C-alpha positions as CSV (number, residue, x, y, z in Angstrom):
1,X,10.3,224.6,-38.2
2,X,13.9,225.6,-37.7
3,X,13.8,224.2,-34.2
4,X,12.4,220.9,-35.5
5,X,15.2,220.7,-38.1
6,X,17.8,221.4,-35.4
7,X,16.3,218.8,-33.1
8,X,16.3,216.2,-35.9
9,X,19.9,217.1,-36.9
10,X,21.2,216.9,-33.3
11,X,19.4,213.6,-32.8
12,X,21.1,212.2,-36.0
13,X,24.5,213.5,-34.8
14,X,24.0,212.1,-31.4
15,X,23.0,208.7,-32.8
16,X,26.0,208.7,-35.1
17,X,28.2,209.7,-32.2
18,X,26.8,206.9,-30.0
19,X,27.3,204.5,-32.9
20,X,30.8,205.8,-33.4
21,X,31.5,205.5,-29.6
22,X,30.1,202.0,-29.6
23,X,32.2,201.1,-32.6
24,X,35.3,202.5,-30.9
25,X,34.5,200.7,-27.6
26,X,33.9,197.5,-29.6
27,X,37.2,197.8,-31.4
28,X,39.0,198.6,-28.1
29,X,37.5,195.7,-26.2
30,X,38.1,193.3,-29.0
31,X,41.7,194.5,-29.2
32,X,42.1,194.2,-25.4
33,X,40.5,190.8,-25.4
34,X,42.8,189.6,-28.2
35,X,45.8,191.0,-26.4
36,X,44.8,189.2,-23.2
37,X,44.1,186.1,-25.1
38,X,47.5,186.4,-26.9
39,X,49.2,187.1,-23.6
40,X,47.6,184.0,-22.0
41,X,48.3,182.0,-25.1
42,X,51.9,183.2,-25.1
43,X,52.3,182.5,-21.3
44,X,50.8,179.0,-21.9
45,X,53.1,178.5,-24.8
46,X,56.1,179.6,-22.7
47,X,55.1,177.2,-20.0
48,X,54.8,174.4,-22.5
49,X,58.2,175.3,-24.0
50,X,59.8,175.5,-20.6
51,X,58.4,172.1,-19.7
52,X,59.6,170.6,-23.0
53,X,63.0,172.2,-22.6
54,X,63.2,170.8,-19.0
55,X,62.2,167.3,-20.2
56,X,64.7,167.5,-23.0
57,X,67.4,168.7,-20.6
58,X,66.6,165.8,-18.2
59,X,66.6,163.3,-21.1
60,X,69.9,164.7,-22.4
61,X,71.4,164.5,-18.9
62,X,70.2,161.0,-18.5
63,X,71.6,159.9,-21.9
64,X,75.0,161.5,-21.1
65,X,75.3,159.3,-18.0
66,X,77.2,156.1,-18.5
67,X,75.5,152.7,-18.4
68,X,76.7,151.8,-14.9
69,X,75.4,155.0,-13.4
70,X,71.9,154.6,-15.1
71,X,71.7,151.1,-13.8
72,X,72.7,152.2,-10.3
73,X,70.1,155.0,-10.3
74,X,67.4,152.4,-11.3
75,X,68.6,150.1,-8.5
76,X,68.7,152.9,-6.0
77,X,65.1,154.0,-6.9
78,X,63.8,150.5,-6.1
79,X,65.9,150.2,-3.0
80,X,64.9,153.5,-1.5
81,X,61.2,153.0,-2.3
82,X,61.3,149.9,-0.1
83,X,63.3,151.8,2.6
84,X,60.7,154.6,2.5
85,X,57.8,152.1,3.2
86,X,59.6,150.6,6.2
87,X,60.6,154.0,7.7
88,X,57.0,155.0,8.0
89,X,55.1,151.8,8.7
90,X,57.4,149.3,10.5
91,X,57.1,150.7,14.1
92,X,53.3,151.0,13.6
93,X,53.3,147.3,12.7
94,X,55.3,146.5,15.8
95,X,52.8,148.5,17.9
96,X,49.9,146.8,16.2
97,X,51.4,143.4,17.2
98,X,50.7,144.4,20.8
99,X,54.2,145.3,21.9
100,X,54.8,148.3,24.2
101,X,56.6,151.4,23.0
102,X,59.8,150.1,24.7
103,X,60.0,147.4,22.0
104,X,60.2,150.0,19.2
105,X,62.9,151.7,21.1
106,X,64.8,148.5,21.4
107,X,64.5,147.7,17.7
108,X,65.6,151.2,16.6
109,X,68.6,150.9,19.0
110,X,69.6,147.4,17.7
111,X,69.4,148.5,14.1
112,X,71.3,151.7,14.7
113,X,74.0,150.0,16.6
114,X,74.4,147.4,13.9
115,X,74.7,150.2,11.2
116,X,77.1,152.2,13.3
117,X,79.4,149.2,14.0
118,X,79.7,148.3,10.3
119,X,80.2,151.8,8.8
120,X,84.0,151.9,9.2
121,X,84.6,148.2,8.2
122,X,82.5,148.7,5.1
123,X,84.3,151.9,4.2
124,X,87.7,150.1,4.5
125,X,86.4,147.1,2.6
126,X,85.1,149.2,-0.2
127,X,88.7,150.5,-0.9
128,X,89.9,146.9,-1.3
129,X,87.1,145.0,-3.1
130,X,84.4,145.4,-5.7
131,X,81.8,148.2,-5.2
132,X,79.4,146.2,-7.4
133,X,79.6,143.2,-5.2
134,X,79.1,145.2,-2.0
135,X,76.0,147.0,-3.5
136,X,74.5,143.7,-4.7
137,X,75.0,142.2,-1.3
138,X,73.5,145.2,0.4
139,X,70.4,145.3,-1.9
140,X,69.7,141.5,-1.8
141,X,70.1,141.0,2.0
142,X,68.5,144.2,3.0
143,X,65.4,143.3,1.0
144,X,65.3,139.8,2.3
145,X,65.6,141.1,5.9
146,X,62.7,143.5,5.2
147,X,60.6,140.7,3.9
148,X,61.4,138.6,7.0
149,X,60.6,141.5,9.3
150,X,57.2,141.9,7.6
151,X,56.3,138.4,8.6
152,X,58.0,137.9,11.9
153,X,56.1,138.5,15.2
154,X,58.3,136.9,17.9
155,X,60.5,139.2,20.0
156,X,63.7,137.3,19.2
157,X,63.0,137.3,15.4
158,X,62.2,141.0,15.4
159,X,65.5,141.8,17.2
160,X,67.7,139.6,15.0
161,X,66.1,140.8,11.7
162,X,66.5,144.4,12.9
163,X,70.2,143.9,13.4
164,X,70.5,142.2,10.0
165,X,68.7,145.1,8.3
166,X,71.0,147.6,10.0
167,X,74.1,145.7,8.9
168,X,73.2,145.4,5.3
169,X,71.6,148.9,5.0
170,X,75.1,150.3,5.7
171,X,76.4,148.9,2.4
172,X,74.3,151.3,0.3
173,X,74.9,154.3,2.7
174,X,78.7,153.9,2.5
175,X,79.4,152.6,-1.0
176,X,77.0,154.6,-3.1
177,X,79.1,157.8,-3.3
178,X,82.4,156.0,-4.0
179,X,80.7,153.9,-6.7
180,X,79.4,157.1,-8.4
181,X,82.8,158.8,-8.1
182,X,84.5,155.8,-9.6
183,X,82.2,155.8,-12.6
184,X,82.3,159.5,-13.4
185,X,84.8,162.2,-14.2
186,X,85.6,165.1,-11.8
187,X,83.5,167.6,-13.8
188,X,80.4,165.5,-13.5
189,X,80.6,164.6,-9.8
190,X,79.0,167.6,-8.1
191,X,75.9,167.4,-10.4
192,X,75.9,163.6,-10.1
193,X,75.9,163.7,-6.3
194,X,73.0,166.2,-6.4
195,X,71.0,163.8,-8.5
196,X,71.8,161.0,-6.2
197,X,70.7,162.7,-3.0
198,X,67.6,164.1,-4.7
199,X,66.7,160.6,-6.0
200,X,67.1,159.1,-2.6
201,X,64.7,161.6,-1.0
202,X,62.2,161.4,-3.9
203,X,62.1,157.6,-3.9
204,X,61.6,157.6,-0.1
205,X,58.7,160.1,-0.6
206,X,57.1,157.6,-3.1
207,X,57.6,154.7,-0.7
208,X,56.4,156.4,2.5
209,X,53.3,158.1,1.0
210,X,52.5,155.2,-1.3
211,X,52.9,152.7,1.5
212,X,50.6,154.5,3.9
213,X,48.0,155.0,1.2
214,X,48.1,151.3,0.2
215,X,47.8,150.2,3.8
216,X,44.6,152.3,4.2
217,X,43.2,151.0,0.9
218,X,43.7,147.4,2.0
219,X,42.1,148.1,5.4
220,X,39.1,149.7,3.7
221,X,38.8,146.6,1.5
222,X,38.3,144.4,4.6
223,X,41.9,143.5,5.5
224,X,42.9,143.6,9.2
225,X,45.4,146.3,10.2
226,X,48.2,143.7,10.8
227,X,47.5,142.0,7.4
228,X,47.5,145.3,5.5
229,X,50.8,146.4,7.1
230,X,52.4,143.0,6.5
231,X,51.4,143.1,2.8
232,X,52.8,146.6,2.3
233,X,56.1,145.9,4.2
234,X,56.6,142.7,2.2
235,X,56.1,144.7,-1.0
236,X,58.7,147.2,0.2
237,X,61.1,144.3,0.9
238,X,60.5,142.9,-2.6
239,X,61.2,146.3,-4.2
240,X,64.6,146.4,-2.4
241,X,65.4,142.8,-3.5
242,X,64.6,143.8,-7.1
243,X,67.4,146.4,-6.8
244,X,69.7,143.5,-7.1
245,X,68.8,142.9,-10.8
246,X,70.0,146.2,-12.3
247,X,73.2,146.0,-10.2
248,X,73.8,142.5,-11.7
249,X,74.1,144.2,-15.1
250,X,76.7,146.7,-14.0
251,X,80.0,146.2,-15.8
252,X,82.9,146.0,-13.3
253,X,85.6,148.4,-14.1
254,X,89.2,147.1,-13.9
255,X,90.9,147.7,-10.6
256,X,93.2,150.6,-10.4
257,X,96.6,149.9,-8.9
258,X,97.2,151.9,-5.7
259,X,100.0,154.4,-5.5
260,X,102.7,153.1,-3.2
261,X,103.7,156.6,-2.2
262,X,100.2,157.5,-0.9
263,X,99.9,158.7,2.7
264,X,98.6,155.8,4.8
265,X,95.3,156.2,6.4
266,X,96.4,154.9,9.8
267,X,100.0,156.1,10.5
268,X,102.3,153.9,12.6
269,X,101.9,154.6,16.3
270,X,105.7,154.4,16.8
271,X,106.3,157.5,14.6
272,X,105.1,161.0,15.6
273,X,102.3,162.3,13.4
274,X,103.2,165.1,11.0
275,X,101.5,168.5,11.7
276,X,99.0,168.0,8.9
277,X,98.0,164.6,10.2
278,X,97.6,166.0,13.7
279,X,95.4,168.8,12.4
280,X,93.3,166.3,10.4
281,X,92.7,164.0,13.4
282,X,91.9,167.0,15.7
283,X,89.3,168.3,13.2
284,X,87.9,164.8,12.8
285,X,87.5,164.4,16.5
286,X,85.7,167.7,16.7
287,X,83.3,166.9,13.9
288,X,82.7,163.5,15.4
289,X,81.8,165.0,18.8
290,X,79.4,167.6,17.3
291,X,77.7,164.8,15.2
292,X,77.4,162.6,18.2
293,X,75.5,165.3,20.2
294,X,73.2,166.0,17.2
295,X,72.6,162.2,16.8
296,X,71.7,162.0,20.5
297,X,69.1,164.7,20.0
298,X,67.8,163.4,16.7
299,X,67.5,159.9,18.1
300,X,65.0,161.1,20.7
301,X,62.6,162.4,18.1
302,X,63.1,161.6,14.5
303,X,62.6,157.8,14.5
304,X,59.3,158.2,16.3
305,X,57.7,161.1,14.5
306,X,55.1,158.8,12.9
307,X,54.2,157.4,16.3
308,X,54.0,161.0,17.6
309,X,51.4,161.9,15.1
310,X,49.3,158.8,15.4
311,X,49.4,158.7,19.2
312,X,48.7,162.4,19.8
313,X,46.4,163.2,17.0
314,X,45.0,159.7,15.9
315,X,45.5,160.5,12.2
316,X,45.4,157.9,9.4
317,X,48.4,156.1,8.0
318,X,47.9,158.0,4.7
319,X,48.1,161.3,6.5
320,X,51.3,160.3,8.3
321,X,52.8,159.0,5.1
322,X,52.0,162.3,3.2
323,X,53.3,164.4,6.1
324,X,56.6,162.5,6.3
325,X,56.9,162.8,2.5
326,X,56.3,166.6,2.7
327,X,59.0,166.8,5.3
328,X,61.4,165.1,2.9
329,X,60.4,167.4,0.1
330,X,61.1,170.4,2.5
331,X,64.5,168.8,3.0
332,X,65.2,169.0,-0.7
333,X,64.1,172.6,-0.8
334,X,66.0,173.6,2.3
335,X,69.3,172.4,0.7
336,X,68.9,175.2,-1.8
337,X,68.7,177.8,0.9
338,X,72.0,177.0,2.7
339,X,74.6,178.3,0.2
340,X,72.8,181.7,0.1
341,X,73.1,182.2,3.8
342,X,76.6,180.8,4.0
343,X,77.8,183.3,1.4
344,X,76.6,186.1,3.6
345,X,77.6,185.2,7.1
346,X,80.1,182.4,6.6
347,X,79.6,178.6,6.7
348,X,80.1,178.1,10.4
349,X,77.7,180.8,11.4
350,X,75.2,179.6,8.8
351,X,75.2,176.1,10.4
352,X,74.6,177.6,13.8
353,X,71.9,180.0,12.6
354,X,69.9,177.2,10.8
355,X,70.1,174.9,13.8
356,X,69.1,177.6,16.3
357,X,66.2,178.8,14.1
358,X,64.8,175.3,14.0
359,X,64.5,175.2,17.9
360,X,61.2,177.2,18.3
361,X,59.5,174.9,15.8
362,X,60.9,171.9,17.5
363,X,59.5,172.9,20.9
364,X,56.2,174.0,19.3
365,X,55.8,170.5,17.8
366,X,56.4,168.9,21.2
367,X,53.9,171.0,23.2
368,X,51.1,171.7,20.8
369,X,47.7,169.9,20.8
370,X,46.6,171.3,17.4
371,X,47.3,169.0,14.5
372,X,47.7,171.9,12.0
373,X,50.2,173.7,14.2
374,X,52.1,170.4,14.7
375,X,52.3,169.9,10.9
376,X,53.4,173.5,10.3
377,X,56.1,173.4,12.9
378,X,57.3,169.9,12.0
379,X,57.8,170.9,8.3
380,X,59.8,174.1,9.2
381,X,61.9,172.3,11.8
382,X,62.7,169.7,9.2
383,X,63.7,172.3,6.6
384,X,65.8,174.5,8.9
385,X,67.7,171.7,10.6
386,X,68.5,169.9,7.4
387,X,69.5,173.1,5.5
388,X,72.8,172.9,7.5
389,X,73.8,169.5,6.2
390,X,75.4,170.4,2.9
391,X,77.2,173.3,4.6
392,X,78.6,170.9,7.2
393,X,79.8,168.6,4.5
394,X,81.6,171.5,2.8
395,X,83.2,172.5,6.1
396,X,84.5,169.0,6.6
397,X,86.0,168.8,3.1
398,X,87.7,172.1,3.7
399,X,89.1,171.2,7.1
400,X,90.3,167.6,6.4
401,X,92.9,166.6,3.8
402,X,92.0,164.4,0.9
403,X,93.9,161.4,2.4
404,X,91.5,161.3,5.5
405,X,88.2,162.5,4.1
406,X,86.8,158.9,3.8
407,X,87.5,158.0,7.4
408,X,86.2,161.4,8.5
409,X,82.9,160.7,6.7
410,X,82.7,157.2,8.2
411,X,83.4,158.4,11.8
412,X,80.9,161.2,11.7
413,X,78.2,158.9,10.4
414,X,79.1,156.3,13.0
415,X,78.8,158.9,15.7
416,X,75.4,160.0,14.5
417,X,74.1,156.5,14.3
418,X,75.5,155.7,17.8
419,X,73.5,158.7,19.0
420,X,70.3,157.2,17.5
421,X,71.0,153.8,19.0
422,X,71.7,155.2,22.5
423,X,68.5,157.3,22.7
424,X,65.9,154.6,21.7
425,X,65.4,153.1,25.2
426,X,65.5,156.6,26.8
427,X,62.7,157.8,24.5
428,X,60.5,154.7,25.1
429,X,61.1,154.9,28.9
430,X,60.0,158.6,29.0
431,X,56.9,157.8,26.9
432,X,56.0,154.9,29.2
433,X,56.6,156.9,32.4
434,X,55.0,160.2,31.4
435,X,52.4,159.3,28.8
436,X,51.9,160.4,25.2
437,X,51.7,164.2,25.9
438,X,54.4,164.9,28.5
439,X,56.6,162.0,27.3
440,X,56.8,163.6,23.8
441,X,57.1,167.1,25.4
442,X,60.1,166.0,27.4
443,X,61.8,164.2,24.5
444,X,61.4,167.3,22.2
445,X,62.7,169.5,25.0
446,X,65.8,167.3,25.6
447,X,66.4,167.3,21.8
448,X,66.4,171.1,21.9
449,X,69.0,171.2,24.7
450,X,71.2,168.8,22.8
451,X,70.9,170.8,19.6
452,X,71.8,174.0,21.5
453,X,74.9,172.3,23.0
454,X,76.0,170.9,19.6
455,X,75.6,174.4,17.9
456,X,77.6,176.1,20.7
457,X,80.4,173.5,20.5
458,X,80.4,173.7,16.7
459,X,80.6,177.5,16.8
460,X,83.4,177.8,19.3
461,X,85.5,174.9,17.9
462,X,85.4,175.9,14.2
463,X,84.6,179.7,14.1
464,X,87.6,180.3,16.4
465,X,89.9,178.6,14.1
466,X,88.5,180.6,11.2
467,X,89.2,183.9,12.9
468,X,92.8,182.9,13.8
469,X,93.7,182.1,10.2
470,X,93.9,185.6,8.8
471,X,96.1,184.6,5.8
472,X,95.0,185.4,2.3
473,X,94.7,181.7,1.5
474,X,92.3,181.2,4.4
475,X,90.3,184.2,3.3
476,X,90.1,182.8,-0.3
477,X,88.9,179.4,1.0
478,X,86.0,181.0,2.9
479,X,85.0,183.4,0.1
480,X,81.8,182.5,-1.8
481,X,82.4,180.7,-5.2
């Protein structure tokens, strides 16, 4: 009897304990679930709040810009979308017309020569006439030349319109930054230039990826390859023409009278140059030489990357457009990496390190037969090589006085474009002579040699000067901000 009572009692106690344990577990799990839910809800709320703050910040920044700058950004968005479409699809269109690869090389050379020849005259003209007028002229006639190129099929017409496009494209390249500087105050300019260069790349991403996708859609709808490419290229030209409309609404600022005491850009040859001018021209010559060599290497590869992917891997136009767009996105990201490395090792060494680190990926792209490997190496080469660009611009500003920075920028851009123009026929000859595998392998290898040469020249010319100047002022100039 006693045993039975004890058994019953223990059973009741165990049942109550299990119920108590169950209740405790239930409370614990519900509390944990609520905590997790609240954490996820809080994280989601934080993400929403961050997005809203970002949108509010962008809206506030946009509203703080003056009317002329907002109109210019709208015009530049349309202009660069058209440029992005042409950069990816035009040489494919020429190839589809039945021309050999040498024709694409000729057209790239003609356009690059035209751009290079007009850089300095446009820069000088921009100091003496209306920026608005030059930008309107560039947008209108670049767009019209694009539309003409989308319809032309004869060799003479292709060459003439390529030269016209090269001439008028220089207007935007040279005048955009002076226009922004003239319509903003000094505190605004650094952020404004960042917006400008980011917008250029983003718009070209939209144009290149959207253009390739639209061409594929038209072909799947029954259009021929030539017709689809012509339609997309014509659309790109129309977008560039539309950039004329916002620029028409820009309010021209009153001309500022030049200071008569300013240092002349081109000193008289009959008088000896002052020491500061000699140093400026020496630095400009060195920068120009380095950019010429980089332009020679880049001209062998960069204008033909879309042909490289379509010839070697037979990928669709959409894939090429997306890949080129990803490369431009990587360029935006890479520009955020540069200042960090420059602050650790110095700007000159950072430029050399970035360029040298890009070489293995460059060679891997040229020799691989695997599409995934080619995509990976292309993107990293693009990021590393372009990460040096803002650092080089900073070095140029530090080494050249304010009176000659404009001509320094024009001359380095001219040298780079001359490099592109010179290498077009060389690339097409190598491709014709050695085929699509060894032709590209040789051009990528030659580009690597030229990049190594440019990096070595850059290091010995500018790092040596940095070491010689041991004054506190020089040390302060090279210190991170």
